[in-house]
N, C-alpha and C positions, 0 to 999 in steps of 0.2 A: 651462530648458529650457521651449517653446514647447508649450500647451494640447496641442495637436496629437500634437506628439512624446508626451510623455504618457502621452496615452490610446496611443496605438500599443506605447510597450514596456508598460502595462498589459497591454492586449488579450493581444500576446506572451506575460507571461508568466503569466497566468491561462488561455492554449491549452497550453501549456507543463506547467503544474499538470496542467490534465485529463488528459492525456498518460500524463503520470510517474502518475497516481493507477490510471488503467484501467491501467496494465503492472503495476502493484506489485499489484492487485485481482489479475489473471491472475495472477500469481507466487504470489503470499505468501498470499492470502485463502482460511482455509478453509470449504467450501462440499458437502464430500461426507466423509460417514461411513462407516468399513464396523460394523458390530456383528457383532459372532460369541458365538454360544452355545455352552457347556459342558454337557454332559450330567456331574450330576458322583451318584455310586454310592453314595453316602449316606444311608442311609431321610429324606425326610422335604425333603431338599435341591433333587430335583428338577432344574433346570436354572437355569445363571450366563450372564448378557450381561451382555455390554462393549463398551462404543465401544474399539476397537484404532488406528485412524489416523483420520485428516484429510485429507483429500487437496484438493489446489487443482484450479483446473477445468483444469488442463491435465498435471493427474497426480502432482504433486510433494506431497511429505507437507509439510503447510500449519503456521504457527507463528501464532495471535492476535497475540501482543506482538509481533509481527518485521513482521505488518502489519499494526499500530495503529501501531507505531514509527516504520515507513516514509511512512504515510500523515502523521504529525503532522511528519514530517522536511520532507517537501513540501512543507507547511504554512508550516513555518518558514521555509523555503529563499524559497517564494513571496514572502511577506511583505519578508523583507530584501530579496530583486528590488528589488520596490515601492516601496519605501520609503526606499531606499540614493540616497544622489544623484549619479548620472551624473557621471564622470570626464569630463574634458576633455583631447584631448590635444593635448600640445602640438606647435608647428608643428616639423617637422626641418629640418635646415641645411642 
Protein backbone atom coordinates (compact mmCIF):
# COMPACT_ATOMS: atom_id res chain seq x y z
CA UNK A 1 0.00 0.00 0.00
CA UNK A 2 1.40 3.39 -0.86
CA UNK A 3 2.31 5.86 1.84
CA UNK A 4 -0.44 8.29 0.77
CA UNK A 5 -3.17 5.67 0.90
CA UNK A 6 -1.94 4.44 4.28
CA UNK A 7 -2.03 7.99 5.70
CA UNK A 8 -5.52 8.45 4.30
CA UNK A 9 -6.69 5.18 5.87
CA UNK A 10 -5.17 6.08 9.26
CA UNK A 11 -6.81 9.52 9.12
CA UNK A 12 -10.22 8.02 8.32
CA UNK A 13 -9.92 5.49 11.16
CA UNK A 14 -8.83 8.17 13.64
CA UNK A 15 -11.67 10.52 12.69
CA UNK A 16 -14.14 7.63 12.99
CA UNK A 17 -12.72 6.70 16.40
CA UNK A 18 -12.99 10.34 17.52
CA UNK A 19 -16.63 10.55 16.45
CA UNK A 20 -17.40 7.19 18.09
CA UNK A 21 -15.75 8.40 21.32
CA UNK A 22 -17.89 11.54 21.37
CA UNK A 23 -21.08 9.56 20.72
CA UNK A 24 -20.19 6.97 23.39
CA UNK A 25 -19.41 9.74 25.86
CA UNK A 26 -22.70 11.53 25.21
CA UNK A 27 -24.65 8.32 25.60
CA UNK A 28 -22.77 6.60 28.42
CA UNK A 29 -20.54 8.95 30.44
CA UNK A 30 -21.94 9.74 33.88
CA UNK A 31 -21.76 13.50 34.34
CA UNK A 32 -24.64 14.51 36.63
CA UNK A 33 -25.27 13.12 40.07
CA UNK A 34 -28.56 13.52 41.89
CA UNK A 35 -28.17 13.99 45.63
CA UNK A 36 -31.04 13.19 47.94
CA UNK A 37 -31.18 13.91 51.65
CA UNK A 38 -33.53 12.19 54.09
CA UNK A 39 -34.44 13.37 57.55
CA UNK A 40 -33.95 10.72 60.22
CA UNK A 41 -36.14 10.77 63.33
CA UNK A 42 -33.51 9.06 65.47
CA UNK A 43 -31.96 11.57 67.91
CA UNK A 44 -28.42 12.52 66.98
CA UNK A 45 -28.60 11.24 63.40
CA UNK A 46 -30.15 14.32 61.77
CA UNK A 47 -29.99 13.82 58.02
CA UNK A 48 -28.78 11.12 55.70
CA UNK A 49 -27.65 12.23 52.26
CA UNK A 50 -26.68 10.00 49.39
CA UNK A 51 -26.16 9.94 45.68
CA UNK A 52 -29.14 8.32 44.04
CA UNK A 53 -28.44 8.36 40.32
CA UNK A 54 -25.79 9.26 37.80
CA UNK A 55 -27.11 10.58 34.53
CA UNK A 56 -25.55 11.14 31.15
CA UNK A 57 -25.71 14.43 29.27
CA UNK A 58 -28.74 13.12 27.41
CA UNK A 59 -30.55 12.18 30.62
CA UNK A 60 -30.06 8.40 30.58
CA UNK A 61 -28.82 6.58 33.66
CA UNK A 62 -25.05 6.28 33.26
CA UNK A 63 -22.69 3.46 34.10
CA UNK A 64 -18.97 4.20 34.49
CA UNK A 65 -17.85 0.65 33.67
CA UNK A 66 -19.92 0.52 30.51
CA UNK A 67 -18.55 3.89 29.36
CA UNK A 68 -14.91 2.97 30.01
CA UNK A 69 -15.48 -0.43 28.36
CA UNK A 70 -16.88 1.23 25.25
CA UNK A 71 -13.89 3.60 25.06
CA UNK A 72 -11.47 0.67 25.37
CA UNK A 73 -13.38 -1.16 22.64
CA UNK A 74 -13.15 1.88 20.34
CA UNK A 75 -9.38 2.18 20.90
CA UNK A 76 -8.83 -1.54 20.28
CA UNK A 77 -10.96 -1.50 17.12
CA UNK A 78 -9.10 1.57 15.81
CA UNK A 79 -5.77 -0.10 16.52
CA UNK A 80 -6.81 -3.25 14.68
CA UNK A 81 -8.10 -1.28 11.70
CA UNK A 82 -4.90 0.76 11.49
CA UNK A 83 -2.47 -2.15 11.81
CA UNK A 84 -4.36 -4.82 9.87
CA UNK A 85 -3.11 -5.40 6.34
CA UNK A 86 -5.50 -4.30 3.66
CA UNK A 87 -7.13 -7.12 1.72
CA UNK A 88 -6.73 -7.07 -2.00
CA UNK A 89 -9.81 -7.68 -4.07
CA UNK A 90 -9.59 -10.47 -6.54
CA UNK A 91 -10.61 -9.56 -10.09
CA UNK A 92 -14.04 -10.70 -11.07
CA UNK A 93 -14.36 -12.81 -14.24
